N, CA, C and O atoms as a GROMACS GRO file, in nm:
protein
  452
    1MET      N    1  -5.124  -2.168  -1.599
    1MET     CA    2  -5.008  -2.163  -1.685
    1MET      C    3  -5.037  -2.246  -1.810
    1MET      O    4  -5.030  -2.369  -1.805
    2HIS      N    5  -5.069  -2.181  -1.920
    2HIS     CA    6  -5.100  -2.254  -2.043
    2HIS      C    7  -4.975  -2.309  -2.110
    2HIS      O    8  -4.985  -2.391  -2.201
    3GLU      N    9  -4.857  -2.265  -2.067
    3GLU     CA   10  -4.733  -2.317  -2.123
    3GLU      C   11  -4.718  -2.466  -2.095
    3GLU      O   12  -4.665  -2.540  -2.178
    4LEU      N   13  -4.764  -2.511  -1.978
    4LEU     CA   14  -4.756  -2.654  -1.945
    4LEU      C   15  -4.842  -2.736  -2.041
    4LEU      O   16  -4.796  -2.839  -2.091
    5SER      N   17  -4.963  -2.693  -2.068
    5SER     CA   18  -5.049  -2.769  -2.161
    5SER      C   19  -4.993  -2.760  -2.304
    5SER      O   20  -5.004  -2.856  -2.380
    6LEU      N   21  -4.934  -2.648  -2.339
    6LEU     CA   22  -4.868  -2.636  -2.470
    6LEU      C   23  -4.752  -2.735  -2.480
    6LEU      O   24  -4.737  -2.802  -2.582
    7CYS      N   25  -4.672  -2.744  -2.375
    7CYS     CA   26  -4.560  -2.838  -2.376
    7CYS      C   27  -4.606  -2.983  -2.380
    7CYS      O   28  -4.543  -3.066  -2.444
    8ARG      N   29  -4.716  -3.012  -2.313
    8ARG     CA   30  -4.771  -3.148  -2.318
    8ARG      C   31  -4.813  -3.184  -2.461
    8ARG      O   32  -4.791  -3.295  -2.508
    9SER      N   33  -4.874  -3.088  -2.528
    9SER     CA   34  -4.916  -3.111  -2.668
    9SER      C   35  -4.796  -3.131  -2.759
    9SER      O   36  -4.797  -3.217  -2.847
   10ILE      N   37  -4.693  -3.051  -2.739
   10ILE     CA   38  -4.571  -3.065  -2.820
   10ILE      C   39  -4.506  -3.200  -2.792
   10ILE      O   40  -4.463  -3.269  -2.885
   11ALA      N   41  -4.500  -3.238  -2.665
   11ALA     CA   42  -4.440  -3.368  -2.628
   11ALA      C   43  -4.518  -3.482  -2.694
   11ALA      O   44  -4.458  -3.577  -2.745
   12ASP      N   45  -4.650  -3.475  -2.692
   12ASP     CA   46  -4.732  -3.579  -2.757
   12ASP      C   47  -4.702  -3.586  -2.906
   12ASP      O   48  -4.688  -3.696  -2.962
   13LEU      N   49  -4.691  -3.471  -2.971
   13LEU     CA   50  -4.661  -3.466  -3.114
   13LEU      C   51  -4.525  -3.527  -3.143
   13LEU      O   52  -4.510  -3.606  -3.237
   14VAL      N   53  -4.425  -3.490  -3.063
   14VAL     CA   54  -4.288  -3.540  -3.082
   14VAL      C   55  -4.281  -3.691  -3.062
   14VAL      O   56  -4.222  -3.762  -3.143
   15VAL      N   57  -4.340  -3.738  -2.954
   15VAL     CA   58  -4.336  -3.882  -2.925
   15VAL      C   59  -4.411  -3.960  -3.033
   15VAL      O   60  -4.365  -4.066  -3.074
   16ASP      N   61  -4.524  -3.909  -3.078
   16ASP     CA   62  -4.599  -3.975  -3.184
   16ASP      C   63  -4.518  -3.983  -3.313
   16ASP      O   64  -4.513  -4.087  -3.378
   17ALA      N   65  -4.453  -3.873  -3.349
   17ALA     CA   66  -4.372  -3.871  -3.471
   17ALA      C   67  -4.254  -3.968  -3.459
   17ALA      O   68  -4.222  -4.039  -3.555
   18ALA      N   69  -4.190  -3.971  -3.344
   18ALA     CA   70  -4.077  -4.062  -3.323
   18ALA      C   71  -4.122  -4.207  -3.327
   18ALA      O   72  -4.052  -4.293  -3.381
   19THR      N   73  -4.237  -4.236  -3.271
   19THR     CA   74  -4.291  -4.372  -3.271
   19THR      C   75  -4.322  -4.417  -3.413
   19THR      O   76  -4.289  -4.529  -3.453
   20ARG      N   77  -4.387  -4.328  -3.490
   20ARG     CA   78  -4.420  -4.362  -3.629
   20ARG      C   79  -4.294  -4.383  -3.713
   20ARG      O   80  -4.294  -4.464  -3.806
   21ALA      N   81  -4.188  -4.311  -3.680
   21ALA     CA   82  -4.062  -4.324  -3.755
   21ALA      C   83  -3.975  -4.437  -3.700
   21ALA      O   84  -3.866  -4.463  -3.751
   22GLU      N   85  -4.024  -4.504  -3.596
   22GLU     CA   86  -3.951  -4.613  -3.531
   22GLU      C   87  -3.814  -4.567  -3.484
   22GLU      O   88  -3.715  -4.640  -3.496
   23ALA      N   89  -3.807  -4.446  -3.430
   23ALA     CA   90  -3.682  -4.389  -3.380
   23ALA      C   91  -3.651  -4.445  -3.242
   23ALA      O   92  -3.740  -4.471  -3.161
   24GLU      N   93  -3.521  -4.464  -3.217
   24GLU     CA   94  -3.477  -4.510  -3.085
   24GLU      C   95  -3.481  -4.396  -2.984
   24GLU      O   96  -3.517  -4.415  -2.868
   25SER      N   97  -3.443  -4.276  -3.031
   25SER     CA   98  -3.445  -4.160  -2.942
   25SER      C   99  -3.452  -4.032  -3.022
   25SER      O  100  -3.409  -4.026  -3.138
   26VAL      N  101  -3.506  -3.930  -2.960
   26VAL     CA  102  -3.509  -3.796  -3.018
   26VAL      C  103  -3.392  -3.720  -2.959
   26VAL      O  104  -3.374  -3.718  -2.837
   27THR      N  105  -3.312  -3.658  -3.046
   27THR     CA  106  -3.193  -3.587  -2.999
   27THR      C  107  -3.210  -3.435  -2.995
   27THR      O  108  -3.143  -3.367  -2.917
   28ARG      N  109  -3.298  -3.384  -3.079
   28ARG     CA  110  -3.317  -3.238  -3.085
   28ARG      C  111  -3.459  -3.205  -3.130
   28ARG      O  112  -3.513  -3.268  -3.221
   29ILE      N  113  -3.516  -3.106  -3.065
   29ILE     CA  114  -3.648  -3.053  -3.102
   29ILE      C  115  -3.630  -2.904  -3.127
   29ILE      O  116  -3.582  -2.832  -3.040
   30THR      N  117  -3.670  -2.859  -3.245
   30THR     CA  118  -3.660  -2.716  -3.277
   30THR      C  119  -3.800  -2.658  -3.286
   30THR      O  120  -3.883  -2.705  -3.364
   31LEU      N  121  -3.824  -2.556  -3.206
   31LEU     CA  122  -3.952  -2.486  -3.205
   31LEU      C  123  -3.933  -2.346  -3.262
   31LEU      O  124  -3.826  -2.287  -3.248
   32GLU      N  125  -4.036  -2.295  -3.324
   32GLU     CA  126  -4.038  -2.156  -3.368
   32GLU      C  127  -4.150  -2.087  -3.291
   32GLU      O  128  -4.267  -2.122  -3.305
   33ILE      N  129  -4.112  -1.990  -3.210
   33ILE     CA  130  -4.209  -1.916  -3.131
   33ILE      C  131  -4.183  -1.768  -3.156
   33ILE      O  132  -4.086  -1.711  -3.106
   34GLY      N  133  -4.270  -1.707  -3.234
   34GLY     CA  134  -4.252  -1.567  -3.271
   34GLY      C  135  -4.250  -1.475  -3.150
   34GLY      O  136  -4.306  -1.506  -3.045
   35LEU      N  137  -4.184  -1.361  -3.166
   35LEU     CA  138  -4.174  -1.265  -3.056
   35LEU      C  139  -4.311  -1.215  -3.009
   35LEU      O  140  -4.324  -1.169  -2.896
   36GLY      N  141  -4.411  -1.223  -3.094
   36GLY     CA  142  -4.545  -1.178  -3.057
   36GLY      C  143  -4.633  -1.289  -3.001
   36GLY      O  144  -4.749  -1.264  -2.968
   37ALA      N  145  -4.581  -1.410  -2.991
   37ALA     CA  146  -4.661  -1.522  -2.938
   37ALA      C  147  -4.685  -1.500  -2.788
   37ALA      O  148  -4.594  -1.459  -2.716
   38PRO      N  149  -4.805  -1.529  -2.741
   38PRO     CA  150  -4.840  -1.503  -2.601
   38PRO      C  151  -4.795  -1.614  -2.506
   38PRO      O  152  -4.877  -1.673  -2.436
   39VAL      N  153  -4.664  -1.641  -2.504
   39VAL     CA  154  -4.610  -1.743  -2.414
   39VAL      C  155  -4.483  -1.691  -2.347
   39VAL      O  156  -4.415  -1.602  -2.398
   40GLU      N  157  -4.456  -1.748  -2.231
   40GLU     CA  158  -4.332  -1.716  -2.159
   40GLU      C  159  -4.228  -1.821  -2.199
   40GLU      O  160  -4.244  -1.940  -2.169
   41ILE      N  161  -4.123  -1.778  -2.265
   41ILE     CA  162  -4.021  -1.870  -2.316
   41ILE      C  163  -3.953  -1.947  -2.203
   41ILE      O  164  -3.925  -2.066  -2.217
   42GLU      N  165  -3.926  -1.880  -2.092
   42GLU     CA  166  -3.861  -1.950  -1.980
   42GLU      C  167  -3.950  -2.059  -1.924
   42GLU      O  168  -3.900  -2.161  -1.878
   43ALA      N  169  -4.080  -2.038  -1.927
   43ALA     CA  170  -4.174  -2.142  -1.881
   43ALA      C  171  -4.169  -2.262  -1.977
   43ALA      O  172  -4.176  -2.377  -1.933
   44ILE      N  173  -4.158  -2.235  -2.107
   44ILE     CA  174  -4.144  -2.343  -2.206
   44ILE      C  175  -4.015  -2.420  -2.179
   44ILE      O  176  -4.016  -2.543  -2.176
   45ARG      N  177  -3.906  -2.348  -2.158
   45ARG     CA  178  -3.777  -2.414  -2.131
   45ARG      C  179  -3.783  -2.499  -2.004
   45ARG      O  180  -3.717  -2.603  -1.996
   46PHE      N  181  -3.859  -2.456  -1.906
   46PHE     CA  182  -3.873  -2.530  -1.782
   46PHE      C  183  -3.964  -2.651  -1.797
   46PHE      O  184  -3.933  -2.760  -1.750
   47CYS      N  185  -4.078  -2.631  -1.864
   47CYS     CA  186  -4.180  -2.736  -1.872
   47CYS      C  187  -4.149  -2.847  -1.974
   47CYS      O  188  -4.184  -2.962  -1.951
   48MET      N  189  -4.082  -2.813  -2.083
   48MET     CA  190  -4.059  -2.914  -2.188
   48MET      C  191  -3.986  -3.037  -2.136
   48MET      O  192  -4.033  -3.149  -2.160
   49PRO      N  193  -3.874  -3.023  -2.065
   49PRO     CA  194  -3.806  -3.144  -2.015
   49PRO      C  195  -3.895  -3.227  -1.922
   49PRO      O  196  -3.887  -3.349  -1.922
   50LEU      N  197  -3.979  -3.161  -1.844
   50LEU     CA  198  -4.070  -3.234  -1.755
   50LEU      C  199  -4.170  -3.316  -1.835
   50LEU      O  200  -4.201  -3.430  -1.798
   51CYS      N  201  -4.220  -3.260  -1.943
   51CYS     CA  202  -4.318  -3.329  -2.026
   51CYS      C  203  -4.257  -3.441  -2.109
   51CYS      O  204  -4.327  -3.532  -2.155
   52LEU      N  205  -4.126  -3.435  -2.129
   52LEU     CA  206  -4.057  -3.537  -2.209
   52LEU      C  207  -3.997  -3.649  -2.125
   52LEU      O  208  -3.947  -3.748  -2.179
   53GLU      N  209  -4.001  -3.634  -1.992
   53GLU     CA  210  -3.947  -3.738  -1.904
   53GLU      C  211  -4.010  -3.873  -1.935
   53GLU      O  212  -4.129  -3.882  -1.965
   54ASP      N  213  -3.929  -3.976  -1.928
   54ASP     CA  214  -3.975  -4.114  -1.948
   54ASP      C  215  -4.036  -4.138  -2.086
   54ASP      O  216  -4.123  -4.223  -2.103
   55THR      N  217  -3.990  -4.062  -2.185
   55THR     CA  218  -4.033  -4.084  -2.324
   55THR      C  219  -3.909  -4.104  -2.410
   55THR      O  220  -3.796  -4.091  -2.362
   56VAL      N  221  -3.931  -4.135  -2.535
   56VAL     CA  222  -3.823  -4.152  -2.631
   56VAL      C  223  -3.748  -4.020  -2.654
   56VAL      O  224  -3.638  -4.019  -2.710
   57ALA      N  225  -3.807  -3.908  -2.610
   57ALA     CA  226  -3.747  -3.776  -2.629
   57ALA      C  227  -3.684  -3.719  -2.502
   57ALA      O  228  -3.642  -3.603  -2.500
   58ALA      N  229  -3.676  -3.799  -2.398
   58ALA     CA  230  -3.615  -3.752  -2.274
   58ALA      C  231  -3.470  -3.710  -2.301
   58ALA      O  232  -3.395  -3.783  -2.365
   59GLY      N  233  -3.434  -3.594  -2.253
   59GLY     CA  234  -3.297  -3.545  -2.270
   59GLY      C  235  -3.269  -3.479  -2.404
   59GLY      O  236  -3.157  -3.436  -2.430
   60ALA      N  237  -3.369  -3.469  -2.489
   60ALA     CA  238  -3.348  -3.406  -2.620
   60ALA      C  239  -3.312  -3.258  -2.603
   60ALA      O  240  -3.363  -3.190  -2.514
   61GLU      N  241  -3.224  -3.210  -2.689
   61GLU     CA  242  -3.189  -3.069  -2.690
   61GLU      C  243  -3.310  -2.990  -2.740
   61GLU      O  244  -3.373  -3.029  -2.838
   62LEU      N  245  -3.341  -2.881  -2.672
   62LEU     CA  246  -3.452  -2.795  -2.713
   62LEU      C  247  -3.396  -2.665  -2.771
   62LEU      O  248  -3.326  -2.591  -2.702
   63VAL      N  249  -3.429  -2.639  -2.897
   63VAL     CA  250  -3.387  -2.516  -2.964
   63VAL      C  251  -3.512  -2.434  -2.991
   63VAL      O  252  -3.609  -2.483  -3.048
   64ILE      N  253  -3.508  -2.308  -2.949
   64ILE     CA  254  -3.623  -2.220  -2.971
   64ILE      C  255  -3.580  -2.102  -3.056
   64ILE      O  256  -3.497  -2.020  -3.015
   65GLU      N  257  -3.637  -2.095  -3.176
   65GLU     CA  258  -3.611  -1.983  -3.266
   65GLU      C  259  -3.715  -1.876  -3.240
   65GLU      O  260  -3.832  -1.908  -3.218
   66ARG      N  261  -3.675  -1.748  -3.242
   66ARG     CA  262  -3.766  -1.636  -3.210
   66ARG      C  263  -3.773  -1.538  -3.327
   66ARG      O  264  -3.707  -1.434  -3.322
   67PRO      N  265  -3.851  -1.566  -3.430
   67PRO     CA  266  -3.862  -1.473  -3.542
   67PRO      C  267  -3.926  -1.340  -3.500
   67PRO      O  268  -4.012  -1.335  -3.412
   68LEU      N  269  -3.881  -1.235  -3.566
   68LEU     CA  270  -3.934  -1.101  -3.541
   68LEU      C  271  -4.078  -1.090  -3.588
   68LEU      O  272  -4.126  -1.173  -3.666
   69LEU      N  273  -4.145  -0.988  -3.541
   69LEU     CA  274  -4.277  -0.954  -3.593
   69LEU      C  275  -4.260  -0.890  -3.730
   69LEU      O  276  -4.164  -0.816  -3.753
   70GLU      N  277  -4.351  -0.917  -3.820
   70GLU     CA  278  -4.356  -0.848  -3.948
   70GLU      C  279  -4.483  -0.764  -3.945
   70GLU      O  280  -4.593  -0.815  -3.928
   71ILE      N  281  -4.466  -0.633  -3.961
   71ILE     CA  282  -4.577  -0.539  -3.945
   71ILE      C  283  -4.593  -0.456  -4.072
   71ILE      O  284  -4.496  -0.410  -4.132
   72ARG      N  285  -4.719  -0.438  -4.112
   72ARG     CA  286  -4.750  -0.346  -4.223
   72ARG      C  287  -4.803  -0.217  -4.161
   72ARG      O  288  -4.902  -0.218  -4.087
   73CYS      N  289  -4.736  -0.107  -4.190
   73CYS     CA  290  -4.773   0.023  -4.136
   73CYS      C  291  -4.913   0.061  -4.183
   73CYS      O  292  -4.946   0.050  -4.301
   74GLY      N  293  -4.996   0.106  -4.089
   74GLY     CA  294  -5.131   0.149  -4.122
   74GLY      C  295  -5.136   0.284  -4.192
   74GLY      O  296  -5.235   0.316  -4.257
   75ALA      N  297  -5.030   0.362  -4.179
   75ALA     CA  298  -5.028   0.496  -4.240
   75ALA      C  299  -4.972   0.495  -4.381
   75ALA      O  300  -5.031   0.553  -4.472
   76CYS      N  301  -4.856   0.429  -4.399
   76CYS     CA  302  -4.790   0.437  -4.531
   76CYS      C  303  -4.783   0.303  -4.605
   76CYS      O  304  -4.746   0.300  -4.722
   77GLY      N  305  -4.819   0.193  -4.537
   77GLY     CA  306  -4.820   0.062  -4.603
   77GLY      C  307  -4.687  -0.010  -4.609
   77GLY      O  308  -4.679  -0.121  -4.661
   78THR      N  309  -4.583   0.052  -4.554
   78THR     CA  310  -4.451  -0.013  -4.553
   78THR      C  311  -4.456  -0.136  -4.463
   78THR      O  312  -4.517  -0.133  -4.356
   79THR      N  313  -4.392  -0.244  -4.506
   79THR     CA  314  -4.379  -0.365  -4.424
   79THR      C  315  -4.241  -0.364  -4.361
   79THR      O  316  -4.140  -0.342  -4.429
   80HIS      N  317  -4.236  -0.388  -4.230
   80HIS     CA  318  -4.107  -0.385  -4.159
   80HIS      C  319  -4.103  -0.489  -4.048
   80HIS      O  320  -4.207  -0.535  -4.001
   81ALA      N  321  -3.982  -0.524  -4.007
   81ALA     CA  322  -3.961  -0.618  -3.898
   81ALA      C  323  -3.947  -0.539  -3.768
   81ALA      O  324  -3.893  -0.428  -3.767
   82ALA      N  325  -3.997  -0.597  -3.659
   82ALA     CA  326  -3.991  -0.529  -3.530
   82ALA      C  327  -3.986  -0.630  -3.416
   82ALA      O  328  -4.022  -0.746  -3.433
   83THR      N  329  -3.940  -0.584  -3.301
   83THR     CA  330  -3.936  -0.670  -3.184
   83THR      C  331  -4.062  -0.658  -3.098
   83THR      O  332  -4.090  -0.744  -3.015
   84THR      N  333  -4.140  -0.550  -3.120
   84THR     CA  334  -4.266  -0.532  -3.049
   84THR      C  335  -4.372  -0.480  -3.146
   84THR      O  336  -4.339  -0.423  -3.250
   85ALA      N  337  -4.497  -0.500  -3.111
   85ALA     CA  338  -4.607  -0.455  -3.196
   85ALA      C  339  -4.619  -0.302  -3.199
   85ALA      O  340  -4.680  -0.247  -3.290
   86ARG      N  341  -4.563  -0.236  -3.102
   86ARG     CA  342  -4.571  -0.090  -3.094
   86ARG      C  343  -4.446  -0.021  -3.149
   86ARG      O  344  -4.422   0.096  -3.118
   87ALA      N  345  -4.367  -0.089  -3.227
   87ALA     CA  346  -4.247  -0.029  -3.286
   87ALA      C  347  -4.288   0.072  -3.393
   87ALA      O  348  -4.377   0.044  -3.473
   88PRO      N  349  -4.223   0.188  -3.396
   88PRO     CA  350  -4.258   0.287  -3.499
   88PRO      C  351  -4.214   0.241  -3.638
   88PRO      O  352  -4.114   0.171  -3.653
   89CYS      N  353  -4.291   0.281  -3.736
   89CYS     CA  354  -4.258   0.251  -3.876
   89CYS      C  355  -4.127   0.321  -3.910
   89CYS      O  356  -4.112   0.440  -3.882
   90PRO      N  357  -4.031   0.251  -3.970
   90PRO     CA  358  -3.905   0.314  -4.005
   90PRO      C  359  -3.918   0.416  -4.120
   90PRO      O  360  -3.831   0.500  -4.139
   91SER      N  361  -4.028   0.407  -4.195
   91SER     CA  362  -4.048   0.500  -4.307
   91SER      C  363  -4.115   0.630  -4.265
   91SER      O  364  -4.073   0.738  -4.305
   92CYS      N  365  -4.221   0.619  -4.182
   92CYS     CA  366  -4.298   0.740  -4.149
   92CYS      C  367  -4.310   0.768  -4.000
   92CYS      O  368  -4.356   0.876  -3.961
   93GLY      N  369  -4.271   0.673  -3.915
   93GLY     CA  370  -4.277   0.693  -3.771
   93GLY      C  371  -4.410   0.659  -3.705
   93GLY      O  372  -4.422   0.667  -3.583
   94ALA      N  373  -4.510   0.621  -3.784
   94ALA     CA  374  -4.641   0.587  -3.728
   94ALA      C  375  -4.632   0.462  -3.640
   94ALA      O  376  -4.550   0.374  -3.664
   95LEU      N  377  -4.717   0.458  -3.538
   95LEU     CA  378  -4.718   0.343  -3.447
   95LEU      C  379  -4.825   0.240  -3.481
   95LEU      O  380  -4.816   0.126  -3.436
   96ALA      N  381  -4.924   0.278  -3.558
   96ALA     CA  382  -5.034   0.186  -3.591
   96ALA      C  383  -4.995   0.097  -3.709
   96ALA      O  384  -4.939   0.144  -3.808
   97GLY      N  385  -5.026  -0.031  -3.696
   97GLY     CA  386  -4.998  -0.123  -3.805
   97GLY      C  387  -5.067  -0.256  -3.784
   97GLY      O  388  -5.127  -0.281  -3.679
   98THR      N  389  -5.057  -0.341  -3.883
   98THR     CA  390  -5.115  -0.474  -3.878
   98THR      C  391  -5.003  -0.576  -3.869
   98THR      O  392  -4.909  -0.574  -3.949
   99ILE      N  393  -5.012  -0.666  -3.772
   99ILE     CA  394  -4.911  -0.771  -3.759
   99ILE      C  395  -4.940  -0.878  -3.863
   99ILE      O  396  -5.049  -0.935  -3.866
  100LEU      N  397  -4.843  -0.903  -3.950
  100LEU     CA  398  -4.857  -1.003  -4.056
  100LEU      C  399  -4.805  -1.139  -4.011
  100LEU      O  400  -4.861  -1.243  -4.048
  101SER      N  401  -4.699  -1.139  -3.932
  101SER     CA  402  -4.644  -1.264  -3.879
  101SER      C  403  -4.562  -1.231  -3.755
  101SER      O  404  -4.532  -1.116  -3.726
  102GLY      N  405  -4.528  -1.337  -3.682
  102GLY     CA  406  -4.448  -1.320  -3.561
  102GLY      C  407  -4.520  -1.365  -3.435
  102GLY      O  408  -4.467  -1.352  -3.325
  103ARG      N  409  -4.641  -1.417  -3.452
  103ARG     CA  410  -4.717  -1.472  -3.338
  103ARG      C  411  -4.722  -1.624  -3.343
  103ARG      O  412  -4.784  -1.688  -3.258
  104GLN      N  413  -4.656  -1.683  -3.443
  104GLN     CA  414  -4.666  -1.827  -3.464
  104GLN      C  415  -4.594  -1.907  -3.357
  104GLN      O  416  -4.497  -1.862  -3.295
  105MET      N  417  -4.645  -2.028  -3.337
  105MET     CA  418  -4.584  -2.128  -3.250
  105MET      C  419  -4.592  -2.259  -3.324
  105MET      O  420  -4.701  -2.308  -3.352
  106ARG      N  421  -4.476  -2.318  -3.358
  106ARG     CA  422  -4.480  -2.444  -3.432
  106ARG      C  423  -4.354  -2.525  -3.408
  106ARG      O  424  -4.249  -2.472  -3.372
  107VAL      N  425  -4.367  -2.654  -3.428
  107VAL     CA  426  -4.252  -2.744  -3.425
  107VAL      C  427  -4.189  -2.739  -3.563
  107VAL      O  428  -4.253  -2.775  -3.662
  108VAL      N  429  -4.064  -2.695  -3.570
  108VAL     CA  430  -3.995  -2.682  -3.698
  108VAL      C  431  -3.934  -2.815  -3.739
  108VAL      O  432  -3.946  -2.857  -3.854
  109SER      N  433  -3.868  -2.881  -3.643
  109SER     CA  434  -3.805  -3.009  -3.677
  109SER      C  435  -3.787  -3.095  -3.553
  109SER      O  436  -3.781  -3.047  -3.440
  110ILE      N  437  -3.778  -3.225  -3.579
  110ILE     CA  438  -3.751  -3.324  -3.477
  110ILE      C  439  -3.637  -3.411  -3.532
  110ILE      O  440  -3.652  -3.474  -3.637
  111GLU      N  441  -3.527  -3.413  -3.462
  111GLU     CA  442  -3.414  -3.496  -3.504
  111GLU      C  443  -3.410  -3.620  -3.415
  111GLU      O  444  -3.419  -3.611  -3.292
  112ALA      N  445  -3.396  -3.733  -3.478
  112ALA     CA  446  -3.398  -3.860  -3.405
  112ALA      C  447  -3.298  -3.957  -3.467
  112ALA      O  448  -3.247  -3.936  -3.577
  113ARG      N  449  -3.272  -4.063  -3.393
  113ARG     CA  450  -3.189  -4.173  -3.447
  113ARG      C  451  -3.252  -4.306  -3.416
  113ARG      O  452  -3.197  -4.409  -3.452
   0.00000   0.00000   0.00000
C-alpha cells in the first residue's frame, strides 16, 4: 500500500512546516489529488490521521480536493475536462487524447495557530 508511505511523507512535510513556523498546532491540511492520480482516496483518509498521531498536526481536519482531468483530444485538438482518461471528446467523440493535468498530488495549504 503506497498510500501509507505517501501519507508519511505528507505528515513529515506538514510537521516540518509547522515546526519552522513555530505553530502550536495544525488545524487543517488541504491536499489536491487529481482524479487521475494513482491513489485510493479512502486509504489516504484512513492513513493520514494515523501518520499524524502524536504530532503537532494530530486531529487536523483533512480536506481533499479532486480536480478533473484536462485532456487534449488526439483527433481534433480540443481541450476538455473529464472524470476519466477514456472520456469521449465533446467536440468529435474520439476517445484518444493526451492528459494535460489531473494526475497531480500536492499539499495545497496548511493552516496552523
